[in-house]
Legacy VTK file of the C-alpha trace (Angstrom):
# vtk DataFile Version 3.0
C-alpha trace
ASCII
DATASET POLYDATA
POINTS 108 float
-6.193 19.279 62.844
-7.521 21.104 59.666
-6.014 20.802 56.233
-5.073 24.033 54.299
-3.395 24.895 50.950
-1.273 27.872 51.015
0.493 29.917 48.239
3.228 32.293 49.093
4.721 34.892 46.797
8.267 35.741 47.684
10.096 38.924 46.647
11.979 38.508 43.277
15.066 40.263 44.906
15.970 37.238 47.008
19.022 35.200 46.489
18.819 31.520 46.294
20.337 31.337 49.866
17.689 33.785 51.245
14.865 32.149 49.565
15.729 28.833 51.298
16.033 30.907 54.537
12.457 32.214 53.978
11.260 28.675 53.354
12.878 27.314 56.360
11.595 30.229 58.526
7.801 29.489 57.285
8.338 25.626 58.130
9.682 26.522 61.685
6.723 28.788 62.229
4.407 26.041 61.375
6.098 23.595 63.497
6.250 26.059 66.290
2.483 26.222 66.156
2.142 22.495 66.243
1.424 22.227 62.513
3.057 20.319 59.742
3.847 20.517 56.108
2.133 17.678 54.286
3.855 18.518 50.995
5.379 21.387 49.023
5.886 22.443 45.424
8.099 25.180 43.956
6.230 26.876 41.226
9.179 28.921 40.249
9.817 32.390 39.322
6.650 33.572 37.592
5.121 36.792 36.156
2.444 38.522 38.231
-0.854 39.625 36.616
-0.430 43.108 38.107
2.198 44.873 40.082
2.394 44.144 43.835
4.772 46.605 45.813
6.206 47.619 42.537
7.275 43.895 41.634
6.219 42.333 38.161
7.530 38.882 39.058
7.748 36.597 42.202
8.787 33.256 43.533
5.668 31.115 43.963
5.733 28.380 46.711
2.850 25.925 47.183
2.225 24.080 50.520
-0.156 21.598 51.723
-0.433 22.191 55.470
-2.076 20.393 58.478
-2.726 22.874 61.479
-5.437 23.925 63.700
-7.656 26.536 62.144
-7.369 28.962 64.964
-3.666 29.267 64.444
-3.863 30.540 60.899
-4.269 33.997 62.121
-1.090 33.780 63.985
0.629 32.641 60.762
-0.930 35.428 58.818
0.317 38.022 61.330
3.870 36.637 61.162
3.799 36.725 57.522
2.341 40.232 57.185
5.488 41.551 59.298
7.927 39.733 56.688
8.745 42.137 54.047
10.107 39.477 51.688
6.655 37.786 51.552
4.582 39.957 49.142
1.458 38.009 49.097
-0.075 34.889 50.611
-3.232 32.752 50.405
-4.583 30.311 52.729
-7.535 27.925 51.620
-9.089 25.310 53.994
-9.575 22.064 52.022
-11.344 18.802 52.975
-8.635 16.569 51.427
-5.293 17.343 49.887
-5.047 16.800 46.160
-2.356 14.661 44.687
0.705 16.355 43.524
2.064 17.521 41.047
-0.655 20.478 40.749
-2.146 21.313 37.457
0.334 24.326 37.204
3.360 22.100 37.227
1.774 19.501 34.805
1.091 22.438 32.319
4.622 23.478 32.359
5.956 19.943 31.240
LINES 1 109
108 0 1 2 3 4 5 6 7 8 9 10 11 12 13 14 15 16 17 18 19 20 21 22 23 24 25 26 27 28 29 30 31 32 33 34 35 36 37 38 39 40 41 42 43 44 45 46 47 48 49 50 51 52 53 54 55 56 57 58 59 60 61 62 63 64 65 66 67 68 69 70 71 72 73 74 75 76 77 78 79 80 81 82 83 84 85 86 87 88 89 90 91 92 93 94 95 96 97 98 99 100 101 102 103 104 105 106 107
């Protein structure tokens, strides 16, 4: 199993309930592909540096994942079909960093 870090940007139009449903569906997708969520952070409702799909803000979610690298394409394909996820990024890492991340530390 490889280690990845993922940042998911979700539509600002989502209600709290729908936001939770999107998080749960992402976790179910990973578990269905024999992956796991090592840890997770909610970076909150933040401004975007530029408009994405006419949105100026988005909900940011950060995940530390463990999954086979060959299955990342399946995750990306599924995410691209979800209209509520406006952007995503997966980065392969050697080791997961300790949480909280620098972004959350700066907010406090």
